[in-house]
C-alpha positions in Angstrom: 159.3 118.9 -20.0 159.7 115.0 -19.6 159.9 115.6 -15.8 156.9 117.5 -15.5 154.9 114.8 -17.6 156.3 111.8 -15.6 155.4 113.7 -12.3 151.9 114.4 -13.4 151.4 110.9 -14.6 152.6 109.3 -11.7 150.3 111.8 -9.1 147.2 110.7 -11.5 148.0 106.9 -11.1 148.3 107.4 -7.1 145.4 109.7 -6.6 143.0 107.9 -9.0 142.0 105.3 -6.1 141.2 108.1 -3.9 138.5 109.1 -6.4 136.7 105.8 -6.0 135.1 107.0 -2.6 131.6 108.0 -2.1 130.2 111.5 -2.3 127.2 112.4 0.0 125.2 115.7 0.5 124.5 115.9 4.2 121.6 117.9 5.9 120.7 118.2 9.4 119.9 119.7 12.6 122.5 121.6 15.0 121.7 122.6 18.7 123.7 123.6 21.7 122.9 124.9 25.0 121.7 129.0 25.4 124.4 129.4 28.1 127.4 128.5 25.4 127.8 132.0 24.3 128.9 130.6 20.6 125.7 131.8 19.2 122.6 133.5 20.3 119.5 131.5 20.8 117.8 129.8 17.6 117.2 127.0 15.6 120.2 126.2 13.4 120.6 123.8 10.2 123.6 121.9 9.3 124.5 121.4 5.3 127.6 119.7 4.0 129.3 117.4 1.9 130.8 113.9 3.0 133.5 112.2 0.9 134.7 108.6 2.1 138.1 108.0 0.9 139.0 104.8 2.6 136.7 102.0 3.7 136.3 103.2 7.2 137.6 106.9 6.6 135.6 110.2 5.8 136.0 113.8 5.7 133.1 116.2 6.1 133.0 120.1 5.3 130.1 121.6 6.4 128.3 125.0 7.1 125.8 125.8 10.0 123.3 128.5 9.4 120.5 130.1 11.6 117.1 129.1 10.4 115.0 131.0 12.9 114.4 133.8 14.1 116.9 135.3 11.6 117.5 133.0 9.0 121.2 133.1 7.7 121.9 135.7 10.6 124.7 133.7 11.9 127.0 131.5 10.1 129.5 128.8 11.1 131.9 126.4 9.4 133.6 123.4 9.9 135.3 120.3 8.9 135.7 116.8 10.1 137.4 113.3 9.8 135.5 110.4 10.7 136.3 106.9 11.3 133.7 104.1 11.4 134.3 102.0 14.4 132.1 98.9 13.9 132.9 98.1 10.4 133.4 99.5 6.9 131.1 101.7 5.8 132.0 101.5 2.3 133.3 97.7 1.7 134.3 95.9 -1.4 131.5 94.3 -3.6 132.7 90.9 -2.2 131.4 91.8 1.4 127.9 92.4 2.6 127.6 95.9 3.9 126.4 96.5 7.4 123.4 98.4 7.9 124.4 99.8 11.5 127.4 101.7 12.2 129.1 103.8 15.0 131.2 107.0 14.2 133.8 109.1 15.8 134.9 112.3 14.4 137.5 114.7 15.2 137.1 118.3 13.4 137.2 122.1 13.5 134.5 124.4 13.9 134.5 128.2 13.7 132.5 131.3 13.8 134.6 134.3 12.6 133.1 137.2 13.7 135.1 140.4 14.6 132.8 141.0 17.7 132.6 137.4 19.2 134.9 134.9 17.5 134.4 131.2 18.3 136.5 128.5 16.9 138.4 125.4 18.0 138.4 121.7 17.7 135.7 119.4 18.6 135.2 115.5 19.1 131.9 114.1 18.0 130.2 110.7 18.6 127.4 109.2 16.1 126.2 106.3 18.4 123.5 105.4 15.5 124.3 105.5 12.1 121.7 103.5 9.8 122.4 102.8 6.1 125.4 103.7 4.0 126.6 104.5 0.4 125.2 101.0 -0.8 121.7 102.1 0.2 122.2 105.5 -1.0 121.2 107.2 2.1 122.3 107.2 5.7 121.0 108.6 9.0 123.3 109.5 12.1 121.1 110.1 14.9 121.8 111.5 18.4 125.4 113.0 17.7 127.1 114.4 20.6 129.9 116.6 20.5 132.3 118.3 23.0 133.8 121.7 21.6 136.7 123.5 23.0 136.2 127.2 22.3 139.7 128.8 22.0 139.0 132.4 22.3 136.9 132.0 25.3 138.9 129.2 26.9 135.6 127.1 27.4 134.4 123.6 26.5 130.8 123.6 25.1 128.6 120.6 24.4 126.5 120.7 20.9 124.5 117.8 19.5 122.7 117.0 16.2 119.4 115.4 16.5 119.8 113.9 12.9 122.0 114.0 10.1 121.0 112.6 6.8 123.8 111.8 4.1 122.4 111.4 0.6 124.9 109.4 -1.3 125.6 109.8 -5.1 
């Protein structure tokens, strides 16, 4: 019993700094060429959460849903690890935060349907990110991604015109 308590105490001490990161709600658009065969034509929205667990690193979980013509008709899910390339997006209090940044993400996206599954890794470049946790809002504009569709053995291009992150 003493070992269990000691183990729990040690784990809590080591994981407490991880909880010091910032949390955000992410909202935005999601688009891809009609010829991609990943989803049918329509307008899609992306909703998710972002957790910055280190000064330059974030993890993101998101859902992509069809908004038109059939709201909620198609659903995709994904996750990504993101690296801030220009500077810390969540610096210490002694450092003045940068208002502009550039992000590179590596993740996994999937639409798991029995008729036409589409899943695989993607890489995303966010060339224009304005704001951050210190400003309570960040807009990532003109995000471009390459997605490798494993079941169809094809590479597809998709993009987000904007993603807005609202930090808590």
